[in-house]
ZAFIKOL-522754 format. One record per residue (C-alpha): residue in three letters; x, y, z. Coordinates in steps of 0.25 Angstrom, whole numbers. Each point is the difference from the previous one (the first is absolute). Example, Ala and Ser with C-alpha at 12.3 -4.5 7.8 and 13.67 -1.06 7.14 Angstrom:
residu,c1,c2,c3
ala,49,-18,31 $
ser,6,14,-2 $
END
This chain:
residu,c1,c2,c3
met,-107,-170,-231 $
asn,3,-12,-9 $
lys,-5,-14,4 $
tyr,13,-4,6 $
thr,1,11,9 $
phe,-14,-2,5 $
phe,2,-15,2 $
cys,13,3,9 $
val,-8,10,8 $
ala,-12,-9,2 $
leu,10,-11,4 $
leu,7,8,10 $
trp,-12,8,6 $
pro,-4,-11,10 $
ile,14,-1,5 $
leu,2,15,2 $
thr,-14,1,7 $
glu,3,-12,9 $
cys,14,7,5 $
gly,-7,13,2 $
leu,8,7,-10 $
gln,-8,8,-10 $
pro,7,6,-12 $
val,-1,14,7 $
gln,7,-6,13 $
thr,10,-6,-8 $
leu,4,13,-6 $
ile,0,7,14 $
val,9,-11,5 $
ser,10,2,-11 $
glu,0,15,2 $
ile,0,1,15 $
gly,14,-7,1 $
lys,6,12,-7 $
leu,-7,10,9 $
leu,4,-8,12 $
asn,15,0,-4 $
asn,-1,15,-2 $
ile,-5,2,14 $
gln,10,-9,6 $
ser,12,7,-7 $
lys,-6,14,5 $
phe,-2,-4,15 $
lys,10,-11,3 $
asn,10,9,6 $
glu,-10,9,8 $
tyr,-4,-11,11 $
ser,-14,0,-6 $
thr,-12,-10,3 $
met,-10,-4,-10 $
val,-14,-4,4 $
val,-9,-9,-9 $
ala,-14,2,4 $
ser,-11,-8,-7 $
val,-14,-5,1 $
ser,-5,-15,1 $
asp,-1,-5,-14 $
pro,6,-11,-9 $
val,4,9,-11 $
val,6,11,9 $
ser,8,-11,8 $
asn,7,-4,-13 $
leu,5,14,-2 $
val,5,1,14 $
asn,8,-13,-2 $
thr,6,6,-12 $
ile,4,12,8 $
phe,7,-9,11 $
glu,7,-7,-11 $
ser,6,13,-6 $
val,4,8,12 $
his,13,-5,7 $
leu,7,13,5 $
leu,-11,6,8 $
pro,-7,-5,13 $
ile,-15,-3,-2 $
ile,-12,2,9 $
thr,-12,-7,-5 $
val,-14,3,5 $
asn,-14,-4,-3 $
leu,-9,12,-1 $
asn,-12,-9,3 $
glu,6,-2,14 $
ser,5,14,2 $
glu,-6,1,14 $
lys,8,-13,5 $
trp,13,5,-5 $
ala,-1,15,3 $
pro,11,1,11 $
leu,11,-2,-10 $
tyr,11,10,4 $
ser,8,2,-13 $
lys,2,11,-10 $
ala,-1,-3,-15 $
asn,6,8,-12 $
ile,-7,-8,-11 $
val,-14,-6,2 $
ile,-5,-9,-11 $
thr,-15,-3,1 $
val,-5,-11,-9 $
leu,-15,1,-3 $
lys,-9,-8,-8 $
asn,-7,12,-7 $
val,-1,15,1 $
asp,-13,0,8 $
gln,9,-5,12 $
ile,9,12,0 $
glu,-7,8,11 $
phe,-1,-13,8 $
gly,15,-3,-1 $
leu,3,15,4 $
glu,-9,-1,12 $
gly,7,-13,4 $
leu,14,5,-1 $
arg,-3,12,9 $
lys,-3,-9,11 $
phe,15,-5,0 $
ser,11,8,7 $
phe,9,-2,-12 $
phe,-9,10,-8 $
val,8,13,-3 $
his,-4,10,-10 $
gln,14,2,-5 $
ala,1,-14,-5 $
tyr,-2,-5,-15 $
phe,-13,-7,-2 $
phe,-2,-10,-11 $
phe,-15,-5,-2 $
leu,1,-12,-9 $
ile,-13,-4,-7 $
ala,-1,-15,-3 $
glu,-11,1,-10 $
asn,-1,7,-13 $
val,-5,14,1 $
ser,-10,4,-11 $
asn,-5,13,4 $
met,9,12,5 $
asn,-10,9,6 $
trp,4,-5,14 $
phe,14,6,-2 $
thr,-4,14,-2 $
asn,-11,1,11 $
thr,-1,-8,12 $
ser,13,-7,2 $
ile,9,12,-1 $
asp,-9,8,9 $
ile,1,-11,11 $
leu,15,0,-1 $
trp,1,15,0 $
ala,-9,1,12 $
asn,10,-8,8 $
his,11,9,-5 $
ile,7,-12,-8 $
leu,9,7,-10 $
his,8,-12,-5 $
phe,-10,-10,-6 $
phe,0,-9,-12 $
tyr,-11,-9,-7 $
val,6,-12,-6 $
phe,-11,-7,-9 $
his,-3,-5,-14 $
his,-9,8,-9 $
tyr,3,-2,-14 $
asp,15,-1,3 $
trp,9,0,13 $
glu,-3,13,7 $
ile,7,7,12 $
leu,-8,13,2 $
thr,1,11,11 $
tyr,-5,13,2 $
asn,8,13,4 $
pro,-10,8,8 $
phe,9,13,-2 $
thr,0,0,-15 $
glu,-13,-8,-1 $
lys,5,-9,-10 $
val,0,-15,-2 $
gly,13,-7,-2 $
asn,3,-13,-6 $
trp,13,-7,4 $
ser,-2,-13,-6 $
asp,12,3,-10 $
asn,8,8,10 $
tyr,2,-7,13 $
lys,12,9,4 $
gly,-10,12,1 $
leu,-8,-7,10 $
phe,7,4,12 $
ala,4,14,-3 $
asp,-2,10,11 $
arg,-13,5,-4 $
pro,-2,9,12 $
leu,11,9,-6 $
lys,-9,2,-12 $
met,-12,6,6 $
asn,-1,10,-11 $
gly,-6,11,7 $
tyr,-10,-8,9 $
val,-6,9,11 $
val,3,-4,14 $
arg,-8,7,11 $
gly,9,4,11 $
gly,-4,7,13 $
val,9,11,8 $
val,-3,6,13 $
glu,3,14,4 $
asp,10,-1,12 $
glu,7,13,2 $
pro,11,2,-1 $
gln,5,-12,-8 $
ser,-13,0,-9 $
ile,-7,13,-4 $
phe,-10,3,-11 $
gly,6,13,-7 $
lys,-9,11,-5 $
asp,4,-4,-15 $
gly,-8,-13,2 $
lys,12,-9,1 $
val,4,-9,11 $
tyr,13,2,7 $
ser,5,-12,8 $
thr,12,-7,4 $
asp,-7,-14,-2 $
ile,-7,3,-14 $
val,13,3,-7 $
val,5,-15,2 $
ile,-12,-7,-4 $
lys,-2,10,-12 $
ser,14,-3,-5 $
ile,-4,-15,1 $
phe,-13,1,-8 $
lys,7,9,-10 $
trp,10,-12,-3 $
leu,-13,-9,-1 $
asn,-6,10,-10 $
val,-12,2,9 $
ser,-9,12,0 $
leu,-2,4,14 $
arg,-13,6,5 $
val,1,6,14 $
ser,-11,1,10 $
arg,2,9,12 $
ser,-4,-2,14 $
tyr,0,12,9 $
asn,4,2,14 $
gly,9,-12,1 $
ser,-11,-10,0 $
tyr,8,-14,-2 $
thr,-13,-7,4 $
lys,-8,5,-12 $
leu,12,-3,-9 $
asn,-1,-15,5 $
asp,-15,-1,-1 $
glu,1,5,-15 $
ile,10,-10,-3 $
ile,-7,-12,6 $
ala,-13,5,-7 $
gly,7,-1,-13 $
lys,-1,15,-3 $
leu,15,1,0 $
asp,11,-9,-5 $
cys,11,4,10 $
gly,4,11,10 $
leu,10,10,-5 $
ser,3,5,15 $
thr,8,-10,9 $
his,-8,-5,12 $
phe,7,-2,13 $
leu,1,-14,5 $
his,3,-2,15 $
asn,-5,-14,2 $
phe,-6,-10,-10 $
thr,-9,-6,10 $
thr,-7,13,4 $
leu,-3,4,-15 $
pro,-15,-3,-2 $
val,0,-1,-15 $
thr,11,-10,-2 $
ser,-10,-10,-6 $
his,-3,10,-11 $
leu,13,8,-2 $
gln,15,-3,-2 $
phe,12,9,0 $
ala,11,2,-11 $
tyr,13,-7,5 $
pro,10,3,4 $
tyr,-5,10,11 $
gln,7,13,3 $
ile,5,1,14 $
asn,-6,12,7 $
ala,-6,4,13 $
tyr,-8,11,8 $
val,11,9,6 $
phe,1,12,9 $
leu,5,14,-5 $
leu,7,7,11 $
pro,6,14,2 $
arg,14,0,-3 $
pro,9,2,13 $
gln,5,14,3 $
asn,15,4,-2 $
arg,9,-1,13 $
pro,6,13,4 $
met,14,2,-7 $
tyr,7,1,13 $
leu,-3,-14,3 $
asn,6,-6,-13 $
ile,14,-1,5 $
phe,-5,-10,11 $
met,-5,-9,-12 $
val,14,-3,-4 $
phe,1,-11,11 $
thr,-11,-8,7 $
ile,-4,2,14 $
glu,8,-12,5 $
leu,13,5,-7 $
trp,-2,14,6 $
thr,-2,-6,14 $
cys,13,-8,-2 $
ile,8,13,-4 $
leu,-5,8,12 $
val,3,-11,10 $
ser,14,-2,-7 $
cys,3,15,2 $
ile,-4,0,14 $
leu,8,-13,4 $
leu,12,6,-8 $
thr,-1,13,8 $
leu,-1,-7,13 $
ala,11,-9,-3 $
ile,10,11,-4 $
val,-4,8,13 $
leu,3,-12,8 $
ile,13,-3,-6 $
asp,4,15,1 $
lys,-3,0,15 $
ile,8,-13,2 $
ala,12,6,-8 $
his,-1,13,8 $
arg,2,-7,13 $
gln,12,-8,-5 $
his,7,11,-8 $
ser,1,15,1 $
phe,1,7,-14 $
val,8,12,-1 $
ser,2,7,-13 $
arg,6,13,-5 $
glu,-4,-3,-14 $
asn,-9,10,-8 $
pro,-15,-3,4 $
phe,-4,-3,-14 $
phe,11,-11,-2 $
gln,-4,-5,14 $
thr,-14,-1,-3 $
met,3,-8,-13 $
arg,9,-10,8 $
leu,-11,-2,10 $
met,-11,-3,-11 $
ile,9,-11,-6 $
asn,6,-4,13 $
leu,15,2,-3 $
pro,10,2,11 $
ser,4,14,4 $
ala,14,5,1 $
glu,1,-2,15 $
his,-8,-13,1 $
gln,4,-11,-10 $
arg,-10,-10,5 $
thr,-13,-2,-7 $
ile,-13,-8,4 $
phe,-2,-12,-9 $
ser,-14,-2,3 $
lys,-4,14,-4 $
lys,7,-2,-13 $
ile,-8,-12,-3 $
leu,-13,7,4 $
phe,3,11,-9 $
ile,4,-9,-12 $
phe,-14,-7,1 $
gly,-7,13,1 $
leu,7,4,-13 $
leu,-4,-13,-6 $
leu,-15,2,4 $
ser,1,15,-6 $
phe,5,-5,-13 $
cys,-11,-11,-2 $
leu,-10,10,4 $
asn,6,10,-10 $
ala,0,-10,-11 $
leu,-15,-3,2 $
leu,-4,14,1 $
gln,7,4,-13 $
ser,-7,-12,-7 $
ser,-15,5,3 $
leu,1,14,6 $
ile,-2,7,-13 $
ser,-13,-8,-4 $
val,-6,1,13 $
leu,2,15,1 $
val,-4,3,-14 $
lys,-13,-9,-1 $
pro,-12,4,8 $
lys,-4,-10,10 $
arg,-14,-3,4 $
his,-7,-6,12 $
asn,-2,-16,-1 $
pro,-12,-3,-8 $
leu,-11,-10,5 $
thr,1,-13,-7 $
thr,-10,-10,7 $
leu,-15,1,3 $
arg,4,-2,15 $
gln,8,13,-1 $
leu,-11,7,-7 $
ser,-10,-4,11 $
glu,9,5,11 $
ser,2,13,-7 $
gly,-15,4,1 $
ile,0,6,-14 $
pro,-14,1,-5 $
ile,-2,-9,-12 $
tyr,-11,3,-11 $
leu,-6,-12,-6 $
phe,-11,-4,-10 $
gly,-8,-12,-1 $
arg,-5,-3,14 $
asn,-7,-13,-3 $
phe,13,-6,-6 $
ile,9,5,11 $
asn,-8,-6,11 $
arg,2,-14,-5 $
leu,15,1,1 $
asp,9,-5,12 $
thr,8,13,1 $
ser,-13,9,2 $
ser,1,-1,15 $
leu,14,4,0 $
leu,-3,14,-7 $
gln,-14,1,4 $
lys,2,12,10 $
gln,7,8,-11 $
cys,-10,-3,-12 $
val,-8,11,-6 $
phe,-9,-4,-12 $
glu,-1,9,-12 $
asn,-3,-1,-14 $
lys,12,-2,-10 $
thr,-2,14,-7 $
glu,1,7,14 $
ile,13,-8,3 $
val,6,4,-13 $
asn,-3,15,2 $
met,6,-1,14 $
ile,13,-6,-5 $
met,1,11,-12 $
ala,-3,11,11 $
gly,13,-4,7 $
asn,-6,-5,12 $
thr,11,-7,7 $
asn,-7,-2,14 $
asn,-6,-13,-5 $
ala,2,-14,-6 $
tyr,-8,-4,-12 $
ser,-4,-14,-6 $
cys,3,-3,-15 $
ser,-7,-12,-7 $
thr,12,-3,-8 $
leu,15,3,-1 $
gln,-2,7,-13 $
cys,-10,9,7 $
ala,10,3,11 $
glu,11,3,-10 $
ile,-9,10,-8 $
met,-4,8,12 $
ile,15,1,4 $
arg,4,5,-13 $
arg,-12,10,-1 $
ser,3,6,14 $
arg,15,0,-3 $
asn,-3,7,-13 $
lys,-9,10,6 $
phe,8,4,13 $
gly,14,-2,-6 $
lys,4,-10,11 $
glu,-2,-14,5 $
met,-13,1,8 $
phe,-4,-15,3 $
tyr,6,-14,0 $
ile,-6,-14,0 $
leu,0,-8,13 $
gln,9,-12,-2 $
glu,-9,-10,6 $
lys,-12,-2,-9 $
trp,-13,1,6 $
ile,-8,-10,-8 $
pro,10,-8,-10 $
gly,-7,-7,-12 $
his,0,0,-15 $
arg,-8,7,-11 $
gly,-4,-6,-13 $
tyr,-10,2,-12 $
ile,-13,-7,2 $
phe,-6,-9,-11 $
pro,-12,-9,0 $
lys,2,-15,3 $
asn,-3,-4,-15 $
ser,8,12,-6 $
pro,7,-4,-13 $
phe,10,11,1 $
ile,6,-4,14 $
asp,10,-9,-5 $
ile,7,9,-11 $
val,-1,12,10 $
asn,7,-9,11 $
arg,11,-2,-10 $
phe,2,14,-4 $
ile,0,5,15 $
leu,11,-11,3 $
phe,8,5,-12 $
tyr,-1,14,5 $
lys,4,-4,14 $
glu,12,-8,-5 $
phe,6,11,-8 $
gly,-3,11,10 $
leu,-11,7,-9 $
leu,-10,1,12 $
gln,10,9,7 $
ser,1,9,-13 $
tyr,-15,1,1 $
lys,0,5,14 $
phe,-7,13,-2 $
gly,-5,-3,-14 $
asp,5,7,-12 $
trp,4,15,0 $
glu,-15,5,-3 $
thr,-5,-9,12 $
glu,11,5,9 $
lys,-2,15,-3 $
asn,-15,-2,4 $
leu,2,-8,12 $
ile,11,10,5 $
pro,-4,13,-5 $
glu,9,9,9 $
pro,12,6,-7 $
asn,13,-5,6 $
asn,6,10,10 $
tyr,9,-10,7 $
ile,15,2,-2 $
lys,8,-11,7 $
his,13,6,6 $
lys,12,-9,-4 $
thr,14,2,7 $
thr,10,-2,-11 $
gly,15,2,1 $
ala,6,9,12 $
thr,-10,6,9 $
ile,3,13,7 $
leu,-3,-1,15 $
thr,-7,11,7 $
leu,-2,4,14 $
asp,-14,-7,0 $
his,8,-13,-3 $
met,11,2,11 $
gln,-8,8,11 $
thr,0,-13,8 $
ala,15,0,1 $
phe,0,14,6 $
tyr,-11,-3,10 $
ile,8,-12,5 $
leu,12,10,0 $
leu,-7,10,9 $
leu,-5,-11,9 $
gly,14,-5,2 $
tyr,5,14,3 $
ala,-11,1,10 $
ile,3,-13,7 $
ser,15,4,0 $
phe,-3,13,6 $
leu,-9,-6,10 $
val,11,-10,4 $
phe,10,11,0 $
leu,-8,8,11 $
val,-2,-13,8 $
glu,15,-2,0 $
val,3,14,4 $
phe,-10,0,11 $
his,5,-13,4 $
val,15,4,1 $
lys,-3,13,6 $
ile,-8,-7,11 $
leu,10,-11,2 $
leu,12,10,1 $
glu,-8,8,10 $
tyr,-3,-12,8 $
lys,14,-5,1 $
lys,5,14,3 $
met,-10,2,12 $
lys,3,-14,5 $
lys,15,3,0 $
ser,-2,13,8 $
cys,-8,-7,10 $
asn,-12,10,-2 $
phe,-8,-11,-7 $
glu,-12,2,10 $
ala,1,15,-2 $
trp,0,-1,-15 $
lys,-12,-10,0 $
lys,-8,10,9 $
lys,4,12,-10 $
arg,-5,-8,-12 $
leu,-13,-3,7 $
ile,-2,15,3 $
arg,3,3,-15 $
lys,-10,-10,-5 $
lys,-11,6,9 $
ser,3,14,-5 $
END
């Protein structure tokens, strides 16, 4: 340093000291503008909020003022960490948090102060701006990183001056220090996607039949396939911890205690307010709509001779029967009136005479017809044509396809049916509003025994299933084993709710997992993972498929089984016709005998003779 330079520094030093701008702060002020411009260009279109937190100090205040002057595109929340207790109820979320501290010794104090605010989220980008010059770097590799990692903060940067302008961070997955002072564009790379084999400890629950532990040591579950595919994209090494006998409570306790990073089995969520661990756990979003359901025995087939009555509804069959009766009575009445007014004499062939009578044409001897009977006959033909068209449109499908009795669809119908219902989880069920409706039919049994009863083909009971996937697996397994549909799911859900993956409140992975689940849901990938991959499906549904679905394609040959009802109706009509014939014969015989005896004035003798005949 020559004498002129020394003279200028000595001259300006009092002025710089009085303004509070030491040479180190001057460098930080000049460089922080570039950093803030890069932050604004990244987050201005994401509706983001910036928080500027600081401690009470004159040097720190100058840096805070510089930040306010440089940021124009983002809303800013300012807080004083020394007064965090006063401003704690600040309901807002921040994507960028800039904490201005005087020196590195205040890092732990600043972090503790931030945690008291509601805007503190672990997925935000944290910048710790150090005002004073940093001479020793031991703090960076020891205490400060441990504090941040203990709070599950992944995106953090230390901005300070050592021998030069420094923006340092630490990747806990690669265990490497990164310096971004010359590359601002790499600051906001999606670092959770670069986990580089980081080990995530996940817990899975044995929950037959949708989650089983195979003899080969692997876990086969409908839930684990989805979360494993997400962690595969994140380049994570998954360490699976097993919880036997369906103990979701044990899984929750281990996550709260920090022994596990997440749950690989979805947890049923019935009511947010009744969940006892909401202050420590959170669920991956969006949730999957699910429910506790009942598995009911499939209704039996109706007898084939009843199929033809399924062509029309009961109301239509009633109208047809009433119309036939009225039409018959009207024709009889018209014939009687016509017979009294005209006498029909014909020497035609009986066949042609019958045809004329059927269509109400005049005979050769009598040219006059009855117009009312003709109108009645025309409307009868119109009705028969309409019925014939309707019959042809649906007769074949009704006769060929087997028909079943109406299935139960509501909990009220299930309660009125009196079918025994096998349930599990007595303590959980007793808290439900619907427990009183089905209380008399409930039989409590463990889940393994319920699965064995279903696979034994016991169709005398109804069974509870904890998920829709569980019910569908049991339907497929029983169908494959017995070669026919054995059960169906009750339409009204017993306990509607949601299922979701469990994470601790301060999990650093929850945000990226939520994004992947939403991505899977939008593109229908969750449906393709319904039973997992082929290996998982093979272990969850081990029975070979013996079910052959019968499809009717093309023309169908009708057999006697299909048309037996028509012959039953024909025989019934013949029987009724013969009965009417006998009634008419006896009626005419009695009437003629009555008239004959009356004319011969032997009516009283005839009456006595008939009484004697009845007594004998």
